[in-house]
C-alpha positions as CSV (number, residue, x, y, z in Angstrom):
1,M,20.9,4.5,-8.9
2,I,21.8,7.9,-7.7
3,T,24.0,8.2,-4.4
4,I,22.7,10.2,-1.5
5,E,25.4,12.7,-1.8
6,Q,24.4,13.4,-5.3
7,A,20.6,13.5,-4.2
8,I,21.2,16.1,-1.6
9,E,23.2,18.1,-4.2
10,K,20.5,17.6,-6.7
11,T,17.7,19.0,-4.6
12,G,19.6,22.4,-3.9
13,M,17.4,22.7,-0.8
14,W,20.6,22.6,1.5
15,T,23.5,24.3,-0.5
16,G,26.3,25.4,1.7
17,R,24.5,23.9,4.8
18,P,25.6,20.7,6.9
19,A,23.2,18.4,5.5
20,R,24.0,15.2,7.3
21,P,22.3,12.0,6.0
22,E,21.3,9.0,8.2
23,R,20.3,5.8,6.6
24,I,16.5,4.6,7.6
25,A,16.6,0.8,7.7
26,S,13.0,0.5,6.5
27,G,11.0,0.0,3.4
28,I,11.3,-2.8,0.9
29,T,11.0,-0.9,-2.3
30,N,13.0,2.3,-1.9
31,V,16.2,3.8,-0.3
32,N,15.4,6.0,2.6
33,W,17.4,8.7,4.4
34,R,16.9,11.3,7.3
35,I,18.6,14.4,6.4
36,C,19.6,16.2,9.5
37,L,20.7,19.9,9.4
38,D,23.2,20.5,12.3
39,D,22.8,24.4,12.1
40,T,19.0,24.6,12.7
41,H,18.3,21.2,13.8
42,E,15.8,20.7,11.2
43,T,15.3,17.1,9.8
44,F,13.9,16.1,6.3
45,F,12.9,12.6,5.0
46,L,14.5,11.8,1.6
47,K,13.6,8.9,-0.6
48,I,15.5,7.4,-3.5
49,H,13.6,5.3,-5.8
50,G,14.7,1.7,-5.8
51,P,16.2,0.2,-9.0
52,G,13.8,-1.2,-11.1
53,T,10.7,0.1,-9.3
54,E,9.8,2.1,-12.7
55,N,8.5,-1.2,-13.8
56,L,6.2,-1.7,-10.9
57,I,5.1,2.1,-10.0
58,D,3.3,4.4,-12.0
59,R,5.3,7.3,-10.8
60,E,3.1,10.1,-12.5
61,L,0.0,8.5,-10.7
62,A,1.9,8.2,-7.3
63,H,2.9,11.8,-7.5
64,E,-0.7,12.8,-7.9
65,A,-1.8,10.7,-5.0
66,T,0.9,12.1,-2.7
67,I,-0.2,15.6,-3.2
68,K,-3.9,14.7,-3.0
69,A,-3.3,12.7,0.2
70,A,-1.4,15.3,1.7
71,A,-4.0,18.1,1.3
72,T,-6.2,16.0,3.7
73,G,-3.9,16.2,6.5
74,Y,-3.5,12.4,6.7
75,A,-0.2,12.0,4.7
76,P,3.2,14.2,5.0
77,Q,3.8,17.1,2.9
78,L,6.1,16.6,-0.6
79,L,8.8,19.4,-0.4
80,F,10.7,18.3,-3.5
81,Y,10.1,16.0,-6.4
82,D,12.5,14.8,-9.1
83,E,11.0,12.0,-11.2
84,A,14.3,11.7,-13.5
85,D,16.6,11.0,-10.8
86,G,14.1,9.4,-8.4
87,I,14.3,11.6,-5.6
88,E,11.6,12.8,-3.2
89,V,11.9,14.9,0.0
90,Y,9.1,15.1,2.6
91,E,8.4,17.0,5.9
92,F,9.9,14.9,8.5
93,L,6.9,13.3,10.8
94,H,8.3,14.4,14.4
95,G,7.0,12.3,16.9
96,F,5.5,9.6,14.7
97,R,6.6,6.0,14.4
98,S,5.8,2.9,12.0
99,C,2.9,0.9,13.4
100,N,3.4,-2.7,13.8
101,V,0.6,-5.5,13.9
102,I,0.0,-5.1,17.8
103,D,-0.6,-1.5,17.0
104,L,-3.2,-2.2,14.5
105,Q,-5.2,-4.1,17.2
106,H,-5.5,-1.0,19.2
107,P,-9.2,0.4,19.0
108,T,-8.2,3.9,18.9
109,I,-5.5,3.5,16.3
110,R,-7.7,1.2,14.4
111,A,-10.4,3.8,14.3
112,N,-8.0,6.6,13.3
113,I,-6.7,4.9,10.5
114,L,-10.3,4.2,9.1
115,K,-11.0,7.7,9.6
116,A,-8.0,8.7,7.5
117,Y,-9.2,6.4,4.9
118,K,-12.8,7.7,5.0
119,A,-11.6,11.3,4.5
120,I,-9.2,10.7,1.6
121,H,-11.9,8.2,0.0
122,S,-14.8,10.7,0.3
123,S,-12.9,13.9,-1.1
124,Q,-10.1,12.7,-3.5
125,F,-10.4,11.3,-6.8
126,M,-7.4,10.0,-9.3
127,S,-7.0,10.7,-13.2
128,R,-6.6,7.1,-13.7
129,T,-8.3,3.8,-12.4
130,K,-6.4,0.5,-11.5
131,T,-8.5,-1.9,-9.7
132,G,-7.2,-4.8,-7.9
133,F,-7.9,-6.9,-10.7
134,D,-5.9,-4.6,-12.9
135,Q,-2.9,-4.6,-10.7
136,L,-3.1,-8.3,-10.8
137,N,-3.1,-8.4,-14.8
138,D,-0.3,-6.0,-14.8
139,H,1.8,-8.2,-12.4
140,L,0.9,-11.4,-14.4
141,S,2.1,-9.7,-17.5
142,R,5.4,-8.8,-16.1
143,L,5.8,-12.3,-14.7
144,K,5.2,-13.9,-18.0
145,E,7.9,-11.5,-19.5
146,I,10.6,-13.0,-17.2
147,D,9.3,-16.3,-17.0
148,A,9.0,-16.3,-13.4
149,E,8.0,-19.5,-11.8
150,L,4.5,-19.5,-9.9
151,P,2.6,-21.8,-7.7
152,E,1.9,-25.1,-9.2
153,D,-2.2,-24.4,-8.6
154,M,-1.8,-20.9,-10.0
155,D,-4.7,-21.9,-12.7
156,H,-7.0,-22.7,-9.8
157,I,-6.2,-19.5,-7.8
158,L,-6.8,-17.3,-10.8
159,W,-10.0,-19.3,-11.5
160,Q,-11.0,-18.2,-7.9
161,V,-10.0,-14.6,-8.8
162,S,-12.0,-14.7,-11.7
163,R,-15.3,-15.7,-9.8
164,A,-14.8,-13.0,-7.5
165,R,-14.1,-10.5,-10.3
166,D,-17.3,-11.5,-12.0
167,A,-19.3,-11.4,-8.8
168,I,-18.0,-7.8,-7.9
169,Q,-18.4,-6.4,-11.5
170,A,-22.0,-7.7,-11.6
171,A,-22.8,-5.7,-8.3
172,G,-21.0,-2.7,-9.5
173,M,-18.3,-0.5,-8.2
174,E,-17.5,3.1,-7.5
175,T,-14.0,4.4,-7.5
176,C,-12.0,7.1,-5.7
177,A,-8.4,7.8,-4.5
178,C,-7.1,4.5,-3.0
179,F,-4.0,3.7,-1.4
180,N,-3.7,0.1,-2.4
181,D,-0.9,-0.6,0.0
182,A,-1.6,-1.6,3.5
183,Y,1.8,-2.7,4.6
184,V,1.9,-2.1,8.2
185,Y,4.9,0.0,8.2
186,N,2.9,2.6,6.0
187,Y,0.8,3.5,9.0
188,M,2.5,6.1,11.2
189,V,1.2,6.9,14.8
190,N,2.3,9.5,17.4
191,D,1.8,9.4,21.3
192,A,-1.8,11.0,20.8
193,L,-2.5,8.2,18.5
194,D,-3.0,10.8,15.5
195,V,-2.5,8.7,12.4
196,K,-0.5,9.4,8.9
197,I,-0.4,7.4,5.9
198,I,3.0,7.3,4.0
199,D,4.1,6.2,0.6
200,W,1.4,6.5,-1.9
201,E,3.2,4.8,-4.7
202,Y,0.7,2.2,-5.6
203,A,-2.3,4.4,-5.3
204,S,-4.8,4.9,-8.0
205,G,-8.7,5.1,-8.7
206,N,-10.1,1.9,-7.2
207,D,-12.8,0.5,-5.1
208,P,-12.7,2.0,-1.6
209,Y,-13.3,-1.4,-0.1
210,W,-10.2,-2.6,-1.5
211,D,-8.2,-0.3,1.0
212,I,-10.6,-1.7,3.8
213,A,-9.7,-5.3,2.8
214,M,-5.9,-4.6,2.7
215,F,-6.1,-3.2,6.0
216,S,-8.2,-5.9,7.3
217,F,-5.7,-8.4,5.9
218,E,-2.5,-6.8,7.1
219,S,-4.2,-6.4,10.6
220,V,-5.3,-10.0,10.7
221,F,-8.8,-9.2,11.1
222,I,-10.3,-11.3,8.4
223,G,-13.2,-13.2,10.1
224,E,-16.8,-12.4,9.0
225,N,-17.3,-10.8,12.5
226,E,-14.2,-8.7,12.4
227,I,-14.8,-7.6,9.0
228,E,-18.4,-6.4,10.2
229,Q,-16.5,-4.5,13.0
230,T,-14.0,-2.7,10.6
231,L,-16.9,-1.6,8.3
232,A,-18.8,-0.3,11.2
233,L,-15.9,1.9,12.2
234,Y,-15.3,3.0,8.6
235,N,-19.1,3.4,7.6
236,G,-20.9,3.5,10.9
237,A,-22.5,0.2,9.9
238,S,-21.9,-3.1,8.1
239,D,-24.2,-4.9,5.6
240,A,-23.9,-8.3,4.3
241,A,-23.0,-7.6,0.6
242,T,-20.3,-4.9,1.7
243,A,-18.7,-7.5,4.0
244,A,-18.7,-10.0,1.3
245,R,-17.0,-7.7,-1.1
246,V,-14.4,-7.0,1.4
247,Y,-13.9,-10.8,2.1
248,L,-13.3,-11.5,-1.6
249,Y,-10.9,-8.6,-1.8
250,I,-8.8,-10.0,0.8
251,G,-8.2,-13.2,-1.0
252,V,-7.6,-11.4,-4.3
253,A,-5.2,-9.0,-2.8
254,C,-3.2,-11.7,-1.2
255,I,-2.6,-13.1,-4.9
256,V,-2.0,-9.6,-6.2
257,W,0.9,-9.0,-3.5
258,G,2.0,-12.6,-4.0
259,C,2.6,-11.8,-7.5
260,W,4.4,-8.5,-6.7
261,A,6.7,-10.3,-4.3
262,T,7.6,-12.9,-6.9
263,Y,8.6,-10.2,-9.3
264,Q,10.5,-8.6,-6.7
265,S,12.3,-11.8,-5.7
266,R,13.7,-11.8,-9.4
267,T,14.5,-8.3,-9.8
268,S,15.0,-6.4,-6.5
269,S,18.6,-5.9,-5.0
270,I,17.3,-4.7,-1.8
271,P,18.1,-7.4,0.9
272,F,14.7,-8.8,1.6
273,D,13.5,-12.4,1.2
274,F,10.7,-11.6,-1.3
275,G,10.6,-15.4,-2.2
276,K,9.6,-16.2,1.3
277,Y,7.0,-13.4,1.4
278,A,5.4,-14.5,-1.8
279,D,5.0,-17.8,-0.6
280,I,3.2,-16.6,2.8
281,L,1.0,-14.3,0.6
282,F,0.0,-17.2,-1.7
283,L,-0.7,-19.4,1.4
284,R,-2.8,-16.9,3.0
285,G,-4.8,-16.3,-0.2
286,R,-5.4,-19.8,-0.5
287,A,-6.5,-20.0,3.2
288,V,-9.3,-17.4,2.3
289,M,-10.4,-19.0,-1.0
290,T,-10.7,-22.7,0.3
291,V,-13.3,-22.3,3.1
292,P,-17.2,-22.0,2.7
293,E,-17.0,-18.4,3.5
294,W,-15.5,-17.7,0.1
295,D,-18.6,-19.2,-1.8
296,R,-20.9,-17.6,0.6
297,A,-19.3,-14.4,-0.3
298,L,-19.6,-15.0,-4.0
299,A,-23.1,-15.6,-3.3
300,T,-23.8,-12.7,-1.3
301,V,-21.9,-9.7,-2.8
């Protein structure tokens, strides 16, 4: 992986200027830096692609999504991009901080995140589609290549996923530009409770309700009443079929990201306990799939 000094030089943005890097200790995929210019007090955000992430991330699609999301005003502007060396430079979001799970319970923050999603979903479309089921298939193929250990009940889990896939495909699906990654720290908020969504690396054309499901999962709003409340904020109303779709997607998304974390546990050099994270995600997926609401959602979607 390229060093921060090499990355600063490679951008050519601050040649001859006192560009001081400060490590940002967040993120579980890439290495992030704050670049401070002591002469003008400007600040920039610089990302270096994590080692091995090219096996997980379609960088061409991620770049497309980054540009399109920024065009809506709900994502930061990209200022420099070098795919070969894995460097991205963004405007620094002054006054914004990463959300936590408590923030996602705040009614205004929740409403503004869903407003951002609605604006992006209704105006942006991607050149390629990767549904949640496509994402899972990609992860399973990677895990097979490295002979990764999966849960003992994985066959049963995948059978439940196939039931959800068949039900949703029979009902039909429309696609748009989707974020596909509701990790809580990717939501940024300022004192006025304005929202930005960062890190569009896993974006693709997908069912917009996949994003709503992942947001519901990350904010722990996964009960039937809570899903209905979330859909009412997003759509202005909720209906039984859409709520059932979101519920099914929550279960599938847990498995998708459990597989992602399992792969990372075998390949990533970033100091994060991906194995434990995978265990938690598989547990949460089981919890969604082994209650009466799951079969009810299959029949309703």
